N, C-alpha and C positions, 0 to 999 in steps of 0.2 A: 912355635911353631917349630917342631923338631926338623931336622934337614932327610931325616925317614918319612915322614908325617907328607914331607913336605912332595920325595919320588915319588909313595906311592901313590898320592892322587894325580900327580902328572903324568904315571905311568896307568894307572887307572882312566883314568881322560884319553891317551893313543892310543889305547888298545883295542878302547871305545873306536874310536875314529878312524880304525881301521878293520876291527870288524863288520863298524857300518859298509864300509868303500871292498871289504869282500863282496858281500853281500850285493852293492848294488853295480858292481861287476858280475854276482853268479843272479842276480834276480829273485833274491833271498828271503823276500820278506822279514821271516825271522830273528836272520841274521843279522839284517841292518836296525832290528826294533830292539832287539837285546844289545848293540854295539849305541845305540839313541843313547840307548838307558843308565850304558858305561860309564857315554860318556857325558849323562847328567849328571848322573850320582859324583863320580873324582870332581864335577867341577864344586855341585852343592858343597862338598864337602871339603876343600877348597877355601870355600868359599867365608865356612863357617870361623877355621883355620884362621881365618883372616883379619875375623872381628874381636876371637879372644882372643891375635895379636897385639891386636888398635887398644883392648882396652886395658893387657900390659901395660903397655908405652903411657898410655897417659895415666896410670896408677901410678910409671913409675917419673912419669914429670911430675907428677902432681904430691910426691912424697922424695 
């Protein structure tokens, strides 16, 4: 995975966490939900990239 992808996924997760905290502080359920969704999306993208990296590493090790 490229560094840009890692940074983008981490930023999405961090932004989601921030939105969720602001939503908690202001009792804004929409912002809480949006933040939680952003966190999950960033985490899911990161997981997909990790699987891709593992497959590439396995292929490189066997080749």
